[in-house]
C-alpha positions as CSV (number, residue, x, y, z in Angstrom):
1,X,12.6,-2.9,29.0
2,X,13.4,-4.6,25.8
3,X,16.7,-6.5,25.5
4,X,19.1,-6.6,22.5
5,X,17.4,-9.9,21.0
6,X,14.2,-8.8,21.2
7,X,14.4,-5.3,19.7
8,X,15.4,-7.1,16.4
9,X,12.2,-9.5,16.8
10,X,10.2,-6.4,15.5
11,X,10.8,-5.4,11.8
12,X,11.4,-2.2,10.6
13,X,8.5,-0.2,8.9
14,X,10.3,0.3,4.9
15,X,10.9,4.0,4.2
16,X,10.8,5.8,0.5
17,X,14.2,7.9,-0.6
18,X,12.4,10.9,0.8
19,X,12.9,9.0,4.3
20,X,8.9,9.0,4.7
21,X,7.1,5.3,5.7
22,X,5.5,3.2,2.2
23,X,2.5,1.3,2.7
24,X,-0.9,0.3,1.4
25,X,-2.3,4.1,1.2
26,X,0.9,5.8,-0.7
27,X,0.5,2.8,-3.1
28,X,-2.6,3.0,-3.4
29,X,-1.9,7.1,-4.6
30,X,1.1,5.9,-6.5
31,X,-1.5,3.9,-8.6
32,X,-3.8,6.0,-8.9
33,X,-1.3,9.0,-9.5
34,X,0.3,6.9,-12.9
35,X,-3.1,6.0,-13.9
36,X,-3.7,9.3,-14.4
37,X,-0.9,10.5,-15.6
38,X,-1.2,7.2,-17.7
39,X,-4.7,8.4,-19.8
40,X,-2.9,11.9,-20.0
41,X,-0.4,10.4,-21.9
42,X,-3.4,8.2,-24.0
43,X,-5.6,10.7,-24.9
44,X,-2.2,13.1,-26.3
45,X,-0.6,11.0,-28.3
46,X,-3.6,8.7,-29.1
47,X,-3.6,8.0,-33.1
48,X,-8.1,7.0,-33.4
49,X,-10.7,9.6,-33.5
50,X,-11.5,11.1,-30.5
51,X,-14.5,9.6,-29.4
52,X,-12.6,5.9,-30.0
53,X,-9.7,7.3,-27.2
54,X,-11.9,8.7,-25.1
55,X,-14.4,5.2,-25.3
56,X,-10.7,2.9,-24.8
57,X,-9.0,5.0,-22.0
58,X,-12.6,5.3,-20.0
59,X,-12.6,1.4,-20.0
60,X,-9.0,1.4,-19.1
61,X,-9.3,3.5,-16.6
62,X,-12.4,1.3,-15.2
63,X,-10.2,-1.3,-15.2
64,X,-7.6,0.5,-13.2
65,X,-10.0,1.7,-10.9
66,X,-11.6,-2.3,-10.4
67,X,-7.7,-3.4,-10.0
68,X,-7.2,-0.1,-7.8
69,X,-10.4,-1.0,-5.5
70,X,-8.7,-4.7,-5.3
71,X,-5.1,-3.6,-4.4
72,X,-6.8,-1.4,-1.0
73,X,-8.8,-4.3,-0.5
74,X,-6.3,-6.5,-0.5
75,X,-3.8,-4.1,1.2
76,X,-5.9,-3.5,4.1
77,X,-6.2,-6.9,4.8
78,X,-2.9,-7.3,5.2
79,X,-2.7,-4.6,7.3
80,X,-5.5,-5.7,9.6
81,X,-3.4,-9.6,9.8
82,X,0.2,-7.0,10.8
83,X,-1.7,-5.1,13.0
84,X,-3.1,-8.0,15.1
85,X,0.6,-9.9,14.8
86,X,2.2,-7.2,16.0
87,X,-0.7,-6.6,19.2
88,X,0.6,-10.0,19.6
89,X,4.2,-9.9,19.6
90,X,4.0,-6.7,22.5
91,X,0.6,-8.5,23.9
92,X,3.8,-11.7,24.9
93,X,6.8,-9.0,25.5
94,X,5.2,-7.1,28.5
95,X,4.0,-10.6,29.9
96,X,7.4,-11.5,29.5
97,X,8.2,-8.0,30.8
98,X,5.7,-8.9,34.1
99,X,7.5,-12.2,34.8
100,X,10.5,-10.6,35.1
101,X,9.2,-8.4,38.0
């Protein structure tokens, strides 16, 4: 059983306004949805000819795709580090609890 001071060592997970857990997957989904909405708005309000607008939007979407891939990669690395850190914390807490018995 964990003591009060040990419970405080664990960081709470962040939650969004709907009470759902926010994380790398939520961030990536928001990035993709935002990119699609931005591209749609750009097409609707573009002052350029259609072919030029399509080229510009295509280039922008390619950049966004690359940025999203980089962001997802970074989020994955951060998540793996966090999982390893939490696993070590849990292992240490279990060892401390076993030593008390």
